[in-house]
C-alpha positions as CSV (number, residue, x, y, z in Angstrom):
1,M,-10.5,6.8,-37.5
2,I,-7.6,9.1,-36.6
3,V,-8.5,8.8,-32.9
4,L,-8.2,5.1,-33.1
5,L,-4.9,5.3,-34.8
6,I,-3.5,7.7,-32.2
7,L,-4.8,5.4,-29.4
8,W,-3.4,2.3,-31.1
9,T,0.1,3.9,-31.2
10,T,0.2,5.6,-27.9
11,I,-1.1,2.9,-25.6
12,P,2.1,0.8,-25.9
13,L,4.2,3.9,-25.4
14,I,2.3,4.9,-22.2
15,Y,2.6,1.3,-20.9
16,E,6.4,1.3,-21.5
17,C,6.8,4.7,-19.9
18,S,4.8,3.8,-16.9
19,K,7.0,0.8,-16.2
20,I,10.0,3.1,-16.1
21,L,8.3,5.8,-14.0
22,L,7.2,3.1,-11.5
23,Q,10.8,1.7,-11.5
24,K,9.8,-1.8,-12.4
25,A,12.4,-4.5,-12.1
26,P,13.6,-5.6,-15.5
27,S,12.0,-8.8,-16.5
28,H,15.1,-10.2,-18.4
29,I,17.3,-9.9,-15.3
30,N,17.0,-12.9,-13.0
31,I,17.5,-11.2,-9.6
32,P,17.8,-14.4,-7.5
33,S,20.5,-15.7,-10.0
34,L,22.3,-12.3,-9.8
35,K,22.3,-12.5,-6.0
36,E,23.7,-16.0,-6.1
37,K,26.5,-14.9,-8.5
38,L,27.3,-12.0,-6.1
39,L,27.3,-14.3,-3.1
40,N,29.8,-16.6,-4.8
41,I,32.5,-13.9,-5.0
42,P,35.2,-14.7,-2.4
43,G,35.0,-12.5,0.6
44,V,31.3,-11.7,0.3
45,R,29.6,-12.9,3.5
46,G,26.1,-11.7,2.7
47,I,23.9,-9.4,0.6
48,H,20.6,-7.8,1.5
49,D,18.4,-5.0,0.1
50,L,19.4,-5.9,-3.5
51,H,17.3,-3.8,-5.9
52,V,17.4,-3.6,-9.7
53,W,15.3,-1.2,-11.7
54,E,15.2,0.6,-15.1
55,L,16.2,4.2,-15.0
56,I,15.5,5.0,-18.7
57,D,15.0,2.7,-21.7
58,S,17.6,0.0,-21.5
59,L,19.6,1.6,-18.7
60,Y,19.5,-0.6,-15.6
61,I,20.6,0.5,-12.1
62,A,21.2,-1.6,-8.9
63,S,21.8,-1.0,-5.3
64,A,22.7,-3.4,-2.5
65,H,24.1,-3.8,1.0
66,V,27.2,-6.0,1.0
67,L,28.6,-7.8,4.1
68,V,32.3,-8.3,4.2
69,Q,34.7,-9.5,6.9
70,D,37.3,-6.8,6.8
71,N,38.2,-3.6,5.2
72,I,41.4,-4.9,3.5
73,E,39.5,-6.9,0.8
74,A,36.5,-4.6,0.4
75,K,37.8,-2.7,-2.6
76,T,38.7,-5.9,-4.5
77,I,35.3,-7.4,-3.7
78,L,33.4,-4.3,-4.9
79,N,35.3,-4.3,-8.2
80,K,34.4,-8.0,-8.7
81,M,30.8,-7.3,-7.9
82,K,30.6,-4.4,-10.3
83,T,32.1,-6.7,-13.0
84,V,29.3,-9.2,-12.3
85,M,26.7,-6.5,-12.5
86,H,28.0,-5.3,-15.9
87,K,28.0,-8.8,-17.3
88,N,24.3,-9.0,-16.3
89,G,23.4,-5.8,-18.1
90,I,23.4,-3.5,-15.1
91,H,25.0,-0.1,-16.1
92,S,25.4,1.4,-12.7
93,S,25.4,0.1,-9.2
94,T,25.6,1.5,-5.7
95,L,27.0,-0.9,-3.2
96,Q,27.1,-0.1,0.5
97,V,29.7,-2.1,2.4
98,E,29.0,-3.3,5.9
99,F,31.7,-5.0,8.0
100,L,30.9,-8.0,10.1
101,E,32.1,-8.2,13.7
102,N,33.9,-11.3,14.9
103,S,31.5,-12.2,17.7
104,K,28.6,-14.5,16.9
105,D,26.2,-12.4,18.9
106,N,27.4,-9.2,17.3
107,S,27.2,-10.5,13.8
108,C,23.5,-10.8,14.2
109,K,23.3,-7.0,14.7
110,Q,24.3,-6.6,11.1
111,F,20.8,-7.7,10.0
112,C,18.6,-6.2,12.7
113,V,17.6,-2.8,13.8
114,E,14.9,-1.5,16.1
115,E,12.3,-1.5,13.3
116,C,12.8,-5.2,12.5
117,P,9.8,-7.4,12.4
118,E,9.0,-9.2,15.7
119,D,9.7,-12.6,14.3
120,W,13.4,-12.0,13.6
121,C,15.4,-14.3,15.8
122,C,18.0,-11.7,16.7
123,K,15.9,-8.7,17.6
124,D,16.6,-9.0,21.3
125,I,20.3,-9.0,20.7
126,A,20.2,-6.0,18.3
127,L,18.0,-4.0,20.6
128,E,20.6,-4.1,23.4
129,D,22.5,-1.3,21.6
130,Y,19.4,0.9,21.2
131,Q,18.3,0.8,24.8
């Protein structure tokens, strides 16, 4: 009887702990909606590698790569993005700023590196710099 009681109380705890250890994305944070809100901030040209996970119980962390046009507005954009993250329950965020180049061909390089999948349309353009 005692064994059943112990199992009954520990299984939910083990389940909750395993979600944290595996860095599961929080189910109550709508990541596509969060990304859309971040993309609507003036000056943000793109976002990729957006990840949200639970570090400890009820402490959520995020990281992302943010594309901006120039360095002048980057700090303002980051502050606005952090505000959006906080409003969505994300305690801490690490945002890597990437600056777009003016040329259409060069802007494609922002998304593509040598390890990109073969079906990316801009791989040939991006590989010019690696060869």
